[in-house]
C-alpha positions in Angstrom: -5.0 13.6 17.8 -5.8 12.5 14.3 -6.1 15.6 12.2 -8.2 15.8 9.0 -6.9 18.4 6.7 -8.0 19.7 3.3 -5.1 19.6 0.7 -4.2 23.1 -0.2 -3.3 22.2 -3.8 -6.5 20.4 -4.4 -9.4 21.2 -2.0 -11.5 18.2 -3.3 -9.0 16.0 -1.5 -8.3 15.5 2.2 -5.7 13.6 4.2 -5.3 12.4 7.7 -2.3 13.1 9.7 -1.1 11.8 13.1 2.0 13.1 14.9 3.0 11.1 18.0 3.7 12.9 21.3 7.1 14.5 21.2 7.8 13.6 17.6 10.9 15.1 16.1 11.8 15.8 12.5 13.4 12.4 12.4 10.1 10.6 13.1 9.7 7.7 10.5 6.7 8.1 8.2 4.0 5.6 7.5 1.6 6.2 4.5 -1.7 4.3 4.8 -3.9 3.9 1.7 -7.2 2.2 2.2 -10.2 1.2 0.0 -13.1 3.6 -0.5 -15.2 3.5 2.7 -17.2 5.8 4.8 -15.2 4.3 7.7 -11.9 5.6 6.4 -11.1 7.8 9.4 -12.1 5.1 11.8 -10.0 2.5 10.0 -7.0 4.7 10.0 -7.5 5.4 13.7 -6.7 1.7 14.5 -3.0 2.5 13.7 -2.7 5.4 16.1 -1.8 3.5 19.3 1.1 1.7 17.6 2.2 5.0 15.9 2.2 6.7 19.4 4.2 3.8 20.9 6.8 3.7 18.3 7.0 7.5 17.5 5.7 7.1 13.9 4.1 9.8 11.9 1.0 8.7 9.9 -0.3 10.1 6.6 -3.4 8.7 4.9 -4.7 10.4 1.7 -8.4 10.2 1.0 -7.9 9.5 -2.7 -11.1 11.4 -3.4 -12.2 14.0 -6.0 -11.1 13.4 -9.5 -8.9 10.5 -8.7 -11.4 8.4 -6.8 -12.6 6.3 -9.8 -9.0 5.4 -11.0 -6.6 5.7 -8.1 -6.2 1.9 -7.9 -4.3 2.0 -11.2 -2.5 5.3 -10.4 -5.1 7.4 -12.2 -5.1 9.1 -15.6 -2.7 11.6 -17.1 -4.7 14.6 -16.1 -5.6 13.1 -12.6 -2.7 11.2 -11.2 -3.1 9.5 -7.8 0.7 9.2 -7.3 1.1 13.0 -7.9 -1.8 13.6 -5.4 0.2 11.5 -2.8 3.3 13.6 -3.6 1.3 16.8 -3.0 0.2 15.4 0.4 3.8 14.4 1.3 5.1 17.9 0.4 2.5 19.5 2.5 3.1 17.3 5.5 6.9 17.9 5.1 6.3 21.6 5.2 4.0 21.4 8.2 6.1 19.0 10.3 9.7 19.4 9.1 10.0 15.6 8.5 11.8 14.2 5.5 8.9 12.7 3.4 11.0 11.7 0.4 11.0 8.1 1.6 8.5 6.3 3.7 6.9 2.9 4.7 3.8 2.1 2.8 0.6 0.1 3.7 -2.3 -0.5 1.4 -5.5 -2.6 1.9 -8.1 -3.6 -0.8 -8.3 -0.8 -3.4 -5.5 0.9 -1.5 -3.4 -2.2 -1.9 -3.8 -2.0 -5.7 -2.6 1.5 -5.6 0.2 0.8 -3.2 1.9 -2.1 -5.1 1.6 -0.2 -8.4 3.0 3.0 -6.7 6.0 1.1 -5.3 6.8 -0.5 -8.6 6.6 2.9 -10.3 8.4 4.9 -7.6 10.6 2.4 -5.7 13.1 5.1 -4.6 10.3 6.6 -2.4 9.4 3.4 -0.6 11.6 1.8 2.1 9.3 -1.2 2.5 5.6 -2.1 2.0 2.8 -4.2 3.2 0.1 -5.1 0.6 -3.1 -6.6 2.0 -5.9 -8.1 -0.1 -5.5 -6.4 -3.5 -8.1 -7.4 -6.1 -5.8 -7.3 -9.1 -2.1 -6.9 -9.6 0.3 -5.4 -12.0 2.4 -8.4 -13.1 6.1 -8.0 -14.0 5.3 -8.7 -17.6 6.8 -6.5 -20.3 4.5 -7.9 -22.9 1.4 -6.6 -21.3 0.4 -2.9 -20.9 0.0 -1.3 -17.6 -2.0 -1.8 -15.3 -1.8 -5.6 -15.7 1.7 -5.6 -16.9 4.6 -3.1 -17.0 4.7 -2.2 -20.7 4.1 1.6 -21.1 0.6 2.9 -21.9 -0.5 6.0 -23.7 -2.8 6.7 -20.7 0.2 7.4 -18.6 3.1 8.0 -21.1 5.7 9.1 -18.5 5.1 6.1 -16.1 7.9 3.6 -16.4 9.1 0.5 -14.4 12.6 -0.6 -13.6 12.7 -4.2 -12.3 16.3 -3.7 -10.9 14.9 -0.9 -8.7 11.5 -2.2 -7.6 12.8 -5.7 -6.8 14.9 -4.2 -4.1 11.9 -3.0 -2.1 11.0 -5.3 0.8 7.4 -6.3 0.3 5.0 -8.3 2.5 1.8 -9.5 1.1 -1.0 -10.3 3.6 -4.2 -12.1 2.7 -6.8 -14.0 4.6 -7.0 -17.7 4.1 -10.8 -17.3 3.5 -10.4 -14.6 0.8 -11.4 -17.1 -1.8 -14.7 -15.8 -3.1 -14.8 -16.0 -6.9 -15.6 -12.6 -8.5 -17.1 -12.1 -11.8 -16.6 -8.8 -13.6 -17.4 -7.6 -17.1 -14.3 -8.3 -19.4 -12.6 -10.0 -16.5 -12.4 -13.6 -17.9 -9.1 -13.1 -19.6 -7.4 -11.4 -16.7 -8.8 -14.0 -14.3 -7.4 -16.7 -16.3 -4.0 -15.1 -15.9 -4.1 -13.8 -12.3 -6.5 -16.3 -10.7 -10.2 -16.5 -9.8 -10.0 -15.0 -6.3 -7.8 -12.6 -4.3 -5.8 -15.3 -2.5 -4.9 -17.1 -5.7 -3.9 -13.8 -7.3 -1.7 -12.9 -4.4 0.1 -16.3 -4.7 0.6 -15.9 -8.4 1.9 -12.3 -8.1 4.4 -13.4 -5.4 5.6 -16.3 -7.7 6.0 -13.9 -10.7 8.0 -11.4 -8.7 10.3 -14.1 -7.3 10.8 -15.5 -10.8 11.7 -12.0 -12.1 14.2 -11.6 -9.2 15.8 -14.9 -10.1 16.0 -13.9 -13.7 17.8 -10.7 -12.7 20.1 -12.7 -10.4 18.7 -10.8 -7.4 17.5 -12.0 -4.1 13.7 -12.2 -3.6 12.5 -9.5 -1.3 8.8 -10.5 -1.1 6.9 -12.7 1.2 3.3 -13.9 1.5 1.5 -14.4 4.8 -1.9 -16.2 4.7 -3.8 -15.3 7.8 -5.9 -18.1 9.0 -9.6 -17.8 9.6 -10.2 -14.4 8.0 -11.1 -13.1 4.6 -11.0 -9.7 3.0 -12.7 -7.3 5.3 -10.7 -4.8 7.4 -12.5 -5.3 10.7 -12.0 -9.0 11.0 -8.4 -8.7 9.7 -7.7 -6.3 12.6 -9.6 -8.1 15.3 -8.9 -11.8 14.5 -6.0 -11.4 12.1 -3.9 -8.9 14.1 -3.4 -6.8 11.0 -1.9 -3.7 12.7 0.6 -5.9 14.6 1.6 -7.6 11.4 2.0 -4.3 9.6 4.3 -2.8 12.3 6.4 -6.1 12.6 6.9 -6.1 8.8 7.6 -2.4 8.3 9.4 -1.4 11.6 10.5 -4.8 13.0 8.6 -4.1 16.2 6.0 -6.1 18.1 3.4 -3.9 19.7 1.2 -5.8 22.1 -2.1 -4.7 23.8 -0.2 -3.5 26.9 2.0 -1.0 25.0 5.1 -3.1 25.3 7.4 -2.8 22.4 9.9 -5.5 21.2 12.4 -4.5 18.5 13.5 -7.0 15.9 17.3 -7.6 16.2 
């Protein structure tokens, strides 16, 4: 059963928790962060069959309350989305006994914006990550302030980025080949010129920038981009036609989960 819980430390926030049948304290943990949607619980539920088959515990924070407006960029000093996630992780660890200090991470849409920034700021917490269809990215650019670069900002004075740490995290970017709608936002011309006019172009440029930084640090590239043919940005088609859940579990757990519950482990 997918449980919906109120966070004890912040009753304005909830999280979803799924524990597979017979799960032990050694159950691997998957954190799923999605965009703002009234279908949040329904979307998270699409991961349950695979979690059950592989024995994976799932946590999905609502990112509501005071962090809702700014969680994409980790929040503000007084309302930090990363600290909210840490509160959820602590509560789940107390409730289940599992070690929640390190986990696999998946983010889609606004959740992908949070997820890639979180792993860059807290790489020691993330074993591997899948980032799907983010609108904007934090580029590994020390000349630009966060959230579009990694230079420190007064808004989050204790947030720092260490390339030699975050470049070690295995990252898979997923985006639909049709995710090419050009978006116009107020004050976005300059950032669009740097990152690209649409999500797919921005994903390509971010991957190229991360690979270039890895090369500059004499480190192997740990990032891949998969362009899923025939789909765009929306969660439903990504799952139905783009096999999103199967791609996530292959990337994060090295396992293929088919419709008949068969499991193939990557060697």
